[in-house]
HTML snippet that shows the backbone in 3Dmol.js (N, CA, C, O; Angstrom):
<script src="https://3Dmol.org/build/3Dmol-min.js"></script>
<div id="view" style="width:600px;height:400px;position:relative"></div>
<script>
const pdb = `
ATOM      1  N   VAL A   1     236.228 122.080 108.440  1.00  0.00           N
ATOM      2  CA  VAL A   1     235.224 121.130 108.887  1.00  0.00           C
ATOM      3  C   VAL A   1     234.145 121.039 107.812  1.00  0.00           C
ATOM      4  O   VAL A   1     233.588 122.052 107.389  1.00  0.00           O
ATOM      5  N   HIS A   2     233.865 119.838 107.386  1.00  0.00           N
ATOM      6  CA  HIS A   2     232.848 119.607 106.358  1.00  0.00           C
ATOM      7  C   HIS A   2     231.460 119.672 106.994  1.00  0.00           C
ATOM      8  O   HIS A   2     231.316 119.429 108.192  1.00  0.00           O
ATOM      9  N   ILE A   3     230.460 119.991 106.218  1.00  0.00           N
ATOM     10  CA  ILE A   3     229.089 120.126 106.721  1.00  0.00           C
ATOM     11  C   ILE A   3     228.576 118.817 107.333  1.00  0.00           C
ATOM     12  O   ILE A   3     227.810 118.850 108.296  1.00  0.00           O
ATOM     13  N   HIS A   4     228.982 117.684 106.795  1.00  0.00           N
ATOM     14  CA  HIS A   4     228.560 116.398 107.369  1.00  0.00           C
ATOM     15  C   HIS A   4     229.155 116.229 108.769  1.00  0.00           C
ATOM     16  O   HIS A   4     228.496 115.712 109.671  1.00  0.00           O
ATOM     17  N   ASP A   5     230.397 116.666 108.943  1.00  0.00           N
ATOM     18  CA  ASP A   5     231.033 116.594 110.259  1.00  0.00           C
ATOM     19  C   ASP A   5     230.357 117.545 111.242  1.00  0.00           C
ATOM     20  O   ASP A   5     230.164 117.210 112.411  1.00  0.00           O
ATOM     21  N   LEU A   6     230.001 118.728 110.762  1.00  0.00           N
ATOM     22  CA  LEU A   6     229.316 119.699 111.614  1.00  0.00           C
ATOM     23  C   LEU A   6     227.954 119.164 112.055  1.00  0.00           C
ATOM     24  O   LEU A   6     227.581 119.305 113.220  1.00  0.00           O
ATOM     25  N   ASN A   7     227.218 118.557 111.140  1.00  0.00           N
ATOM     26  CA  ASN A   7     225.923 117.952 111.482  1.00  0.00           C
ATOM     27  C   ASN A   7     226.092 116.817 112.485  1.00  0.00           C
ATOM     28  O   ASN A   7     225.326 116.715 113.443  1.00  0.00           O
ATOM     29  N   ALA A   8     227.089 115.965 112.272  1.00  0.00           N
ATOM     30  CA  ALA A   8     227.332 114.848 113.187  1.00  0.00           C
ATOM     31  C   ALA A   8     227.684 115.359 114.577  1.00  0.00           C
ATOM     32  O   ALA A   8     227.244 114.789 115.575  1.00  0.00           O
ATOM     33  N   THR A   9     228.473 116.425 114.652  1.00  0.00           N
ATOM     34  CA  THR A   9     228.864 116.997 115.936  1.00  0.00           C
ATOM     35  C   THR A   9     227.662 117.613 116.644  1.00  0.00           C
ATOM     36  O   THR A   9     227.494 117.426 117.849  1.00  0.00           O
ATOM     37  N   ALA A  10     226.826 118.343 115.910  1.00  0.00           N
ATOM     38  CA  ALA A  10     225.630 118.950 116.505  1.00  0.00           C
ATOM     39  C   ALA A  10     224.677 117.874 117.021  1.00  0.00           C
ATOM     40  O   ALA A  10     224.122 118.011 118.111  1.00  0.00           O
ATOM     41  N   LEU A  11     224.486 116.811 116.252  1.00  0.00           N
ATOM     42  CA  LEU A  11     223.621 115.713 116.693  1.00  0.00           C
ATOM     43  C   LEU A  11     224.196 115.035 117.933  1.00  0.00           C
ATOM     44  O   LEU A  11     223.453 114.658 118.838  1.00  0.00           O
ATOM     45  N   HIS A  12     225.511 114.881 117.974  1.00  0.00           N
ATOM     46  CA  HIS A  12     226.179 114.283 119.130  1.00  0.00           C
ATOM     47  C   HIS A  12     225.921 115.120 120.387  1.00  0.00           C
ATOM     48  O   HIS A  12     225.661 114.577 121.460  1.00  0.00           O
ATOM     49  N   LEU A  13     225.995 116.445 120.244  1.00  0.00           N
ATOM     50  CA  LEU A  13     225.753 117.333 121.383  1.00  0.00           C
ATOM     51  C   LEU A  13     224.313 117.243 121.877  1.00  0.00           C
ATOM     52  O   LEU A  13     224.045 117.490 123.053  1.00  0.00           O
ATOM     53  N   MET A  14     223.389 116.895 120.993  1.00  0.00           N
ATOM     54  CA  MET A  14     221.982 116.736 121.375  1.00  0.00           C
ATOM     55  C   MET A  14     221.675 115.321 121.861  1.00  0.00           C
ATOM     56  O   MET A  14     220.538 115.018 122.221  1.00  0.00           O
ATOM     57  N   GLY A  15     222.691 114.455 121.871  1.00  0.00           N
ATOM     58  CA  GLY A  15     222.501 113.097 122.364  1.00  0.00           C
ATOM     59  C   GLY A  15     221.937 112.136 121.337  1.00  0.00           C
ATOM     60  O   GLY A  15     221.405 111.086 121.697  1.00  0.00           O
ATOM     61  N   ILE A  16     222.046 112.484 120.047  1.00  0.00           N
ATOM     62  CA  ILE A  16     221.507 111.650 118.973  1.00  0.00           C
ATOM     63  C   ILE A  16     222.663 110.972 118.242  1.00  0.00           C
ATOM     64  O   ILE A  16     223.633 111.628 117.864  1.00  0.00           O
ATOM     65  N   ASP A  17     222.560 109.676 118.046  1.00  0.00           N
ATOM     66  CA  ASP A  17     223.575 108.933 117.297  1.00  0.00           C
ATOM     67  C   ASP A  17     223.350 109.161 115.807  1.00  0.00           C
ATOM     68  O   ASP A  17     222.370 108.676 115.242  1.00  0.00           O
ATOM     69  N   HIS A  18     224.252 109.893 115.174  1.00  0.00           N
ATOM     70  CA  HIS A  18     224.073 110.265 113.770  1.00  0.00           C
ATOM     71  C   HIS A  18     224.136 109.070 112.826  1.00  0.00           C
ATOM     72  O   HIS A  18     223.650 109.160 111.698  1.00  0.00           O
ATOM     73  N   THR A  19     224.717 107.962 113.252  1.00  0.00           N
ATOM     74  CA  THR A  19     224.789 106.791 112.378  1.00  0.00           C
ATOM     75  C   THR A  19     223.457 106.048 112.325  1.00  0.00           C
ATOM     76  O   THR A  19     223.208 105.280 111.397  1.00  0.00           O
ATOM     77  N   LYS A  20     222.607 106.276 113.316  1.00  0.00           N
ATOM     78  CA  LYS A  20     221.313 105.594 113.362  1.00  0.00           C
ATOM     79  C   LYS A  20     220.168 106.470 112.851  1.00  0.00           C
ATOM     80  O   LYS A  20     219.068 105.969 112.619  1.00  0.00           O
ATOM     81  N   LEU A  21     220.411 107.771 112.673  1.00  0.00           N
ATOM     82  CA  LEU A  21     219.378 108.694 112.208  1.00  0.00           C
ATOM     83  C   LEU A  21     219.289 108.613 110.685  1.00  0.00           C
ATOM     84  O   LEU A  21     220.175 109.092 109.976  1.00  0.00           O
ATOM     85  N   THR A  22     218.213 108.003 110.191  1.00  0.00           N
ATOM     86  CA  THR A  22     218.059 107.816 108.749  1.00  0.00           C
ATOM     87  C   THR A  22     216.680 108.277 108.303  1.00  0.00           C
ATOM     88  O   THR A  22     215.757 108.406 109.107  1.00  0.00           O
ATOM     89  N   TYR A  23     216.564 108.517 107.021  1.00  0.00           N
ATOM     90  CA  TYR A  23     215.268 108.792 106.415  1.00  0.00           C
ATOM     91  C   TYR A  23     215.171 107.983 105.133  1.00  0.00           C
ATOM     92  O   TYR A  23     216.172 107.751 104.456  1.00  0.00           O
ATOM     93  N   ARG A  24     213.960 107.555 104.804  1.00  0.00           N
ATOM     94  CA  ARG A  24     213.739 106.717 103.628  1.00  0.00           C
ATOM     95  C   ARG A  24     213.348 107.591 102.451  1.00  0.00           C
ATOM     96  O   ARG A  24     212.453 108.431 102.555  1.00  0.00           O
ATOM     97  N   PHE A  25     214.032 107.386 101.321  1.00  0.00           N
ATOM     98  CA  PHE A  25     213.743 108.119 100.096  1.00  0.00           C
ATOM     99  C   PHE A  25     213.862 107.157  98.929  1.00  0.00           C
ATOM    100  O   PHE A  25     214.919 106.560  98.725  1.00  0.00           O
ATOM    101  N   GLN A  26     212.808 107.000  98.172  1.00  0.00           N
ATOM    102  CA  GLN A  26     212.747 106.105  97.019  1.00  0.00           C
ATOM    103  C   GLN A  26     213.192 104.685  97.367  1.00  0.00           C
ATOM    104  O   GLN A  26     213.927 104.043  96.616  1.00  0.00           O
ATOM    105  N   GLY A  27     212.724 104.211  98.531  1.00  0.00           N
ATOM    106  CA  GLY A  27     212.984 102.841  98.935  1.00  0.00           C
ATOM    107  C   GLY A  27     214.355 102.584  99.526  1.00  0.00           C
ATOM    108  O   GLY A  27     214.718 101.431  99.756  1.00  0.00           O
ATOM    109  N   ARG A  28     215.121 103.627  99.775  1.00  0.00           N
ATOM    110  CA  ARG A  28     216.467 103.463 100.323  1.00  0.00           C
ATOM    111  C   ARG A  28     216.622 104.348 101.549  1.00  0.00           C
ATOM    112  O   ARG A  28     216.110 105.466 101.582  1.00  0.00           O
ATOM    113  N   ASP A  29     217.329 103.847 102.559  1.00  0.00           N
ATOM    114  CA  ASP A  29     217.590 104.641 103.761  1.00  0.00           C
ATOM    115  C   ASP A  29     218.828 105.509 103.548  1.00  0.00           C
ATOM    116  O   ASP A  29     219.865 105.036 103.082  1.00  0.00           O
ATOM    117  N   TYR A  30     218.700 106.777 103.895  1.00  0.00           N
ATOM    118  CA  TYR A  30     219.803 107.735 103.795  1.00  0.00           C
ATOM    119  C   TYR A  30     220.095 108.303 105.174  1.00  0.00           C
ATOM    120  O   TYR A  30     219.197 108.431 106.007  1.00  0.00           O
ATOM    121  N   ARG A  31     221.356 108.640 105.409  1.00  0.00           N
ATOM    122  CA  ARG A  31     221.738 109.305 106.651  1.00  0.00           C
ATOM    123  C   ARG A  31     221.905 110.791 106.393  1.00  0.00           C
ATOM    124  O   ARG A  31     222.387 111.193 105.334  1.00  0.00           O
ATOM    125  N   LEU A  32     221.510 111.602 107.354  1.00  0.00           N
ATOM    126  CA  LEU A  32     221.663 113.043 107.243  1.00  0.00           C
ATOM    127  C   LEU A  32     223.134 113.422 107.082  1.00  0.00           C
ATOM    128  O   LEU A  32     223.457 114.373 106.370  1.00  0.00           O
ATOM    129  N   THR A  33     224.012 112.692 107.732  1.00  0.00           N
ATOM    130  CA  THR A  33     225.442 112.996 107.693  1.00  0.00           C
ATOM    131  C   THR A  33     226.173 112.209 106.617  1.00  0.00           C
ATOM    132  O   THR A  33     227.402 112.249 106.558  1.00  0.00           O
ATOM    133  N   ASP A  34     225.444 111.494 105.764  1.00  0.00           N
ATOM    134  CA  ASP A  34     226.035 110.662 104.723  1.00  0.00           C
ATOM    135  C   ASP A  34     226.976 109.649 105.380  1.00  0.00           C
ATOM    136  O   ASP A  34     226.916 109.470 106.597  1.00  0.00           O
ATOM    137  N   VAL A  35     227.812 109.005 104.638  1.00  0.00           N
ATOM    138  CA  VAL A  35     228.725 108.013 105.215  1.00  0.00           C
ATOM    139  C   VAL A  35     230.030 108.653 105.675  1.00  0.00           C
ATOM    140  O   VAL A  35     230.863 107.986 106.288  1.00  0.00           O
ATOM    141  N   HIS A  36     230.215 109.930 105.387  1.00  0.00           N
ATOM    142  CA  HIS A  36     231.485 110.600 105.675  1.00  0.00           C
ATOM    143  C   HIS A  36     231.467 111.392 106.976  1.00  0.00           C
ATOM    144  O   HIS A  36     232.526 111.812 107.443  1.00  0.00           O
ATOM    145  N   GLY A  37     230.307 111.607 107.569  1.00  0.00           N
ATOM    146  CA  GLY A  37     230.218 112.447 108.759  1.00  0.00           C
ATOM    147  C   GLY A  37     230.810 111.789 109.989  1.00  0.00           C
ATOM    148  O   GLY A  37     230.502 110.638 110.299  1.00  0.00           O
ATOM    149  N   THR A  38     231.661 112.526 110.690  1.00  0.00           N
ATOM    150  CA  THR A  38     232.236 112.068 111.950  1.00  0.00           C
ATOM    151  C   THR A  38     232.160 113.205 112.961  1.00  0.00           C
ATOM    152  O   THR A  38     232.170 114.378 112.588  1.00  0.00           O
ATOM    153  N   VAL A  39     232.086 112.853 114.236  1.00  0.00           N
ATOM    154  CA  VAL A  39     232.051 113.854 115.298  1.00  0.00           C
ATOM    155  C   VAL A  39     233.436 114.470 115.417  1.00  0.00           C
ATOM    156  O   VAL A  39     234.432 113.755 115.526  1.00  0.00           O
ATOM    157  N   VAL A  40     233.499 115.799 115.397  1.00  0.00           N
ATOM    158  CA  VAL A  40     234.772 116.521 115.488  1.00  0.00           C
ATOM    159  C   VAL A  40     235.018 116.850 116.958  1.00  0.00           C
ATOM    160  O   VAL A  40     234.387 117.749 117.513  1.00  0.00           O
ATOM    161  N   GLN A  41     235.935 116.119 117.583  1.00  0.00           N
ATOM    162  CA  GLN A  41     236.214 116.305 119.003  1.00  0.00           C
ATOM    163  C   GLN A  41     236.915 117.632 119.281  1.00  0.00           C
ATOM    164  O   GLN A  41     236.754 118.193 120.365  1.00  0.00           O
ATOM    165  N   GLY A  42     237.693 118.148 118.321  1.00  0.00           N
ATOM    166  CA  GLY A  42     238.406 119.409 118.513  1.00  0.00           C
ATOM    167  C   GLY A  42     237.478 120.592 118.697  1.00  0.00           C
ATOM    168  O   GLY A  42     237.835 121.555 119.375  1.00  0.00           O
ATOM    169  N   VAL A  43     236.303 120.539 118.111  1.00  0.00           N
ATOM    170  CA  VAL A  43     235.329 121.620 118.248  1.00  0.00           C
ATOM    171  C   VAL A  43     234.716 121.594 119.645  1.00  0.00           C
ATOM    172  O   VAL A  43     234.311 122.630 120.172  1.00  0.00           O
ATOM    173  N   LEU A  44     234.651 120.411 120.236  1.00  0.00           N
ATOM    174  CA  LEU A  44     234.012 120.257 121.537  1.00  0.00           C
ATOM    175  C   LEU A  44     234.912 120.668 122.692  1.00  0.00           C
ATOM    176  O   LEU A  44     234.429 120.894 123.801  1.00  0.00           O
ATOM    177  N   ALA A  45     236.202 120.766 122.449  1.00  0.00           N
ATOM    178  CA  ALA A  45     237.158 121.060 123.527  1.00  0.00           C
ATOM    179  C   ALA A  45     237.080 122.482 124.025  1.00  0.00           C
ATOM    180  O   ALA A  45     237.825 122.863 124.927  1.00  0.00           O
TER     181      ALA A  45
END
`;
const viewer = $3Dmol.createViewer("view");
viewer.addModel(pdb, "pdb");
viewer.setStyle({}, {cartoon: {color: "spectrum"}});
viewer.zoomTo();
viewer.render();
</script>
């Protein structure tokens, strides 16, 4: 499991949509989970 996937899964468990959570840096919006983060359903089972 990649760290971006782990972050996306943790945010999902807290009820936060990781695709909408962004921060602005040097005039550009960045996501904490980058574009590669996905919720890992196998960890939740």
